[in-house]
C-alpha positions as CSV (number, residue, x, y, z in Angstrom):
1,M,108.2,-28.2,108.7
2,A,104.6,-31.1,108.3
3,T,102.0,-29.2,110.2
4,L,100.2,-32.4,112.4
5,V,96.3,-32.8,111.1
6,S,94.0,-34.1,113.7
7,R,91.9,-36.8,112.1
8,S,88.9,-35.1,112.5
9,S,89.7,-32.2,110.7
10,R,91.1,-34.1,108.2
11,R,87.8,-35.8,108.1
12,S,86.2,-32.4,108.2
13,I,88.4,-31.1,104.8
14,R,87.5,-34.3,103.5
15,K,83.5,-34.1,103.9
16,E,84.0,-30.1,102.7
17,R,85.7,-30.6,99.7
18,I,82.7,-33.9,99.2
19,H,80.1,-31.3,100.0
20,K,80.9,-28.7,97.3
21,K,79.9,-31.7,94.6
22,I,76.2,-32.6,96.2
23,H,73.0,-30.8,96.8
24,G,70.4,-31.8,97.2
25,T,66.7,-31.1,96.2
26,A,63.6,-31.6,96.7
27,E,63.3,-34.2,94.4
28,R,66.6,-35.8,94.8
29,P,67.6,-34.8,98.7
30,R,70.5,-36.1,100.1
31,V,71.7,-38.5,101.9
32,S,74.1,-37.9,104.6
33,V,75.6,-40.5,107.1
34,F,78.0,-39.5,110.4
35,R,79.0,-42.8,111.5
36,S,80.8,-42.4,115.5
37,N,82.7,-45.8,117.0
38,K,79.1,-46.7,119.0
39,H,76.2,-45.4,116.1
40,I,75.5,-44.5,113.2
41,A,72.8,-41.9,112.1
42,A,71.6,-41.5,108.0
43,Q,69.6,-37.5,108.0
44,V,68.0,-37.3,104.4
45,V,68.2,-33.4,104.1
46,N,66.8,-30.3,101.4
47,D,69.8,-28.1,101.0
48,A,67.4,-25.6,98.4
49,A,65.2,-24.9,101.5
50,R,67.5,-26.3,103.9
51,K,65.1,-28.6,105.5
52,T,65.9,-32.1,107.3
53,L,63.2,-34.3,106.2
54,F,64.0,-37.2,108.4
55,S,67.2,-38.7,110.2
56,I,67.3,-42.6,111.3
57,S,69.9,-43.3,113.7
58,T,71.1,-46.1,116.1
59,T,69.5,-44.2,118.7
60,S,66.2,-43.7,117.5
61,K,62.3,-45.3,118.6
62,E,62.2,-47.2,115.0
63,F,65.6,-49.0,115.5
64,R,65.6,-49.9,119.0
65,G,63.1,-52.7,118.1
66,K,65.3,-54.1,115.5
67,G,66.9,-56.1,117.8
68,V,70.6,-55.5,116.5
69,K,73.2,-54.5,118.5
70,P,75.0,-50.9,117.7
71,G,78.2,-50.3,116.6
72,T,77.5,-52.8,114.0
73,V,77.4,-53.7,109.9
74,A,74.1,-55.4,110.8
75,A,73.5,-52.4,112.4
76,A,74.1,-49.9,109.9
77,K,72.3,-52.3,107.0
78,A,69.3,-52.1,109.8
79,V,69.5,-48.4,109.5
80,G,69.6,-48.3,105.6
81,A,67.1,-50.4,105.8
82,L,64.9,-47.4,107.5
83,V,65.9,-44.4,105.6
84,A,64.3,-46.7,102.4
85,E,61.4,-47.5,104.3
86,K,60.8,-44.3,105.7
87,A,61.7,-42.3,102.4
88,K,59.5,-44.2,100.2
89,G,57.3,-43.7,102.2
90,M,57.3,-39.4,101.8
91,G,57.7,-40.5,98.0
92,L,61.1,-40.1,97.2
93,T,62.6,-43.0,95.0
94,S,65.9,-41.3,94.2
95,V,68.2,-39.9,96.2
96,V,72.2,-38.2,96.5
97,F,74.6,-40.1,98.7
98,D,76.5,-37.4,101.2
99,R,79.5,-40.3,102.4
100,G,80.5,-37.4,104.8
101,G,84.2,-37.7,104.3
102,Y,84.3,-40.8,105.8
103,K,85.8,-44.4,102.9
104,Y,83.1,-46.1,101.1
105,H,84.0,-49.5,103.5
106,G,82.6,-51.3,106.5
107,A,78.8,-49.5,107.8
108,V,78.9,-46.6,105.1
109,K,78.8,-48.8,102.3
110,A,76.3,-51.5,104.2
111,L,73.3,-48.2,104.9
112,A,74.0,-47.6,101.0
113,D,73.2,-51.0,99.9
114,A,70.9,-51.8,102.4
115,A,68.8,-49.0,101.2
116,R,69.3,-49.6,98.0
117,E,68.3,-53.0,98.5
118,G,64.9,-51.1,100.0
119,G,64.0,-49.2,96.8
120,L,66.4,-45.7,96.7
121,S,68.3,-45.4,93.8
122,F,71.2,-42.9,93.6
């Protein structure tokens, strides 16, 4: 008999499978994405030192001045552009993208594309 597994636990299984293969370093940190129904967030993490370098989300102060409604693909693009801008300010040009178990589609793809357009390479 098949067991019922919730959507969130299936995502956490996918996330762990992806995270086993992806590690951020000081030269090439990991950009980790979290998406909810209303918001999207991205963290830039140095896994070697176990430190979060910075994080940007649709609830952060930097995003509020953009005039974009949270929970939309346009909001994800704005967050991706902010991630690229802040990373470039820290001297980072190359990162590893961690989609966090979500499909590379919609808001997650928009965030990644905007970060690439902002000058990050992954």
